[in-house]
C-alpha positions in Angstrom: 5.2 15.2 7.8 4.7 13.1 4.8 1.6 11.3 3.7 2.6 7.9 4.8 3.6 8.9 8.3 0.4 10.8 8.7 -1.7 7.8 7.5 0.2 5.5 9.9 -0.8 7.7 12.9 -4.4 7.5 12.0 -4.4 3.7 11.9 -5.4 1.6 14.9 -2.8 -0.7 16.5 -4.3 -3.7 14.7 -4.2 -1.9 11.4 -0.5 -0.9 11.9 0.4 -4.5 12.6 -1.4 -5.5 9.4 0.5 -2.8 7.5 3.8 -4.1 8.9 3.0 -7.6 7.6 2.0 -6.3 4.2 5.2 -4.2 4.0 7.4 -7.1 4.8 5.7 -9.2 2.1 6.0 -6.3 -0.5 9.7 -5.9 0.2 10.3 -9.6 0.0 8.2 -9.8 -3.2 6.2 -12.6 -1.5 2.7 -11.4 -2.4 0.7 -14.7 -2.1 -2.4 -14.1 -0.1 -2.7 -10.4 -1.0 -5.0 -9.0 -3.6 -2.5 -7.1 -5.8 -3.5 -5.0 -8.8 -1.7 -2.6 -11.1 -3.5 0.8 -11.0 -4.9 1.7 -14.4 -3.1 4.5 -16.3 0.0 4.3 -14.1 3.2 2.4 -14.8 4.8 0.6 -11.9 2.1 1.6 -9.3 0.3 -1.1 -7.5 -2.3 -1.6 -4.8 -2.1 -4.3 -2.1 -5.3 -5.1 -0.4 -5.8 -6.9 2.9 -9.3 -6.5 4.4 -10.1 -2.8 4.6 -6.5 -1.7 4.4 -5.0 -0.5 1.1 -1.3 0.1 0.5 -0.4 1.9 -2.7 3.2 1.4 -3.8 5.5 2.0 -6.7 8.2 -0.4 -7.9 10.9 1.5 -9.7 12.8 0.0 -12.6 15.8 -0.7 -10.3 13.4 -2.8 -8.1 13.2 -0.3 -5.2 9.8 0.0 -3.6 8.3 3.2 -2.4 5.1 3.3 -0.4 2.9 6.1 -1.7 -0.2 5.8 0.5 -1.8 3.8 3.2 -5.6 4.0 3.4 -8.7 2.4 4.6 -11.1 1.5 1.8 -13.5 4.3 0.9 -15.0 5.8 -2.3 -12.0 8.2 -2.6 -9.2 5.7 -1.9 -7.7 5.8 -5.5 -8.7 9.4 -6.5 -5.2 10.8 -6.2 -3.5 8.2 -8.3 
């Protein structure tokens, strides 16, 4: 089981719905209303924030998007990136 699948199972129903909306906006490149930041020290890796939910994703040079992690906000959210 990969990291994203495991994280999705831990989320509540409401959080999964929020993730689905964030994911749709990331794929469509319509990121208005989300707090998007590039992670320091990493090329092409970004964080989308909506409430307590954080989605870490990578945009490859060929414009494909890969979700790296889904997490609730905590002191260790960005430790592995």
